[in-house]
C-alpha positions in Angstrom: 4.2 11.9 -7.6 6.3 10.3 -5.1 6.9 7.0 -5.9 8.0 7.8 -9.5 11.0 9.0 -8.4 12.2 5.1 -8.4 10.5 3.9 -12.0 13.8 5.0 -13.9 15.7 3.1 -11.4 13.2 -0.3 -12.3 12.4 0.0 -15.4 16.7 0.1 -16.1 16.9 -2.8 -14.2 14.9 -5.8 -16.0 12.1 -3.1 -16.7 10.8 -5.7 -18.7 9.2 -7.6 -16.0 7.5 -4.5 -14.5 6.0 -3.5 -18.0 4.5 -7.1 -18.6 2.9 -6.7 -15.1 1.9 -3.6 -15.5 0.0 -4.7 -18.9 -1.8 -7.8 -17.3 -2.8 -6.1 -14.7 -4.0 -3.0 -17.1 -5.8 -5.7 -18.9 -7.4 -7.5 -15.8 -10.9 -6.0 -15.2 -12.5 -5.6 -12.0 -16.1 -4.4 -10.6 -15.7 -1.9 -8.3 -18.8 -0.2 -6.9 -20.5 -1.6 -10.6 -17.9 0.3 -13.1 -15.6 -2.1 -15.0 -12.2 -1.1 -14.1 -8.5 -2.0 -15.0 -7.1 -3.6 -11.8 -3.9 -1.3 -12.1 -6.3 1.5 -11.7 -7.8 0.3 -8.9 -4.3 -0.3 -7.2 -3.6 2.7 -8.1 -6.5 4.7 -6.6 -6.6 2.7 -3.3 -2.6 3.3 -2.7 -3.5 7.3 -3.2 -6.0 7.2 -0.9 -4.6 4.8 1.4 -1.2 7.1 1.0 -3.5 10.3 1.9 -4.7 8.4 5.0 -1.6 7.5 6.8 -0.6 11.4 6.2 -3.1 12.7 7.7 -2.8 10.2 10.5 0.4 10.9 10.6 -0.4 15.0 11.3 -2.5 13.9 14.0 -0.5 11.8 15.9 2.4 14.7 15.6 -0.3 17.4 16.7 -1.7 14.8 19.7 2.1 14.0 20.9 5.5 14.0 19.7 8.0 13.5 16.8 9.3 10.8 19.2 5.8 8.5 19.5 5.2 9.2 15.6 8.3 7.6 15.2 7.2 4.5 17.3 3.9 4.7 15.4 5.3 4.2 12.1 7.9 1.8 13.5 5.1 -0.1 14.5 3.5 -0.3 10.8 6.0 -0.7 9.0 6.8 -3.9 11.1 3.3 -4.9 10.8 2.8 -4.6 7.1 6.7 -6.3 6.7 5.0 -9.3 8.6 1.8 -9.2 7.0 3.6 -9.0 2.9 6.1 -11.9 4.5 3.4 -14.0 5.6 0.3 -13.4 3.3 1.5 -12.5 -0.1 5.2 -14.3 0.0 4.3 -17.6 1.2 4.4 -20.1 1.1 7.7 -20.5 1.6 8.2 -18.7 4.7 10.9 -16.1 5.0 14.0 -17.8 6.8 14.9 -17.0 10.2 17.3 -14.0 9.7 14.5 -12.0 8.3 12.8 -12.4 11.3 15.7 -11.6 13.9 16.3 -8.4 11.8 12.7 -7.1 11.4 12.6 -7.6 15.4 16.0 -5.9 15.7 14.6 -3.2 14.1 11.8 -2.8 16.3 13.6 -3.4 19.5 16.3 -0.5 18.2 13.3 1.8 17.6 11.7 1.4 20.7 14.9 1.7 22.8 15.6 4.9 21.3 12.0 6.2 21.5 11.7 5.4 25.5 15.5 5.6 26.6 16.1 9.3 28.8 17.0 11.9 26.2 
């Protein structure tokens, strides 16, 4: 449900492309565990499952340490997600140098904040 809140904004700004892609994914078929299902629903099920796993992992990290450590773990996870997305899904061409500088600054700033004496 959390991703549905931004859907009206996306549909209002060039939403036709999103609708066309959703229709393509809905018509594309994939075999999962011996059952043929639309790719759209496979991606949705994977997203829901991974979001649940992420929420449970966050609860365990906070229970074992502190919210500050969770902030560092989530920043590292998001950094890796950006790097993998930029290099794997959008390449070539590879992202410009300023994207890498910005990503490194975010990680450095978060690490500095977490590790600085209070």
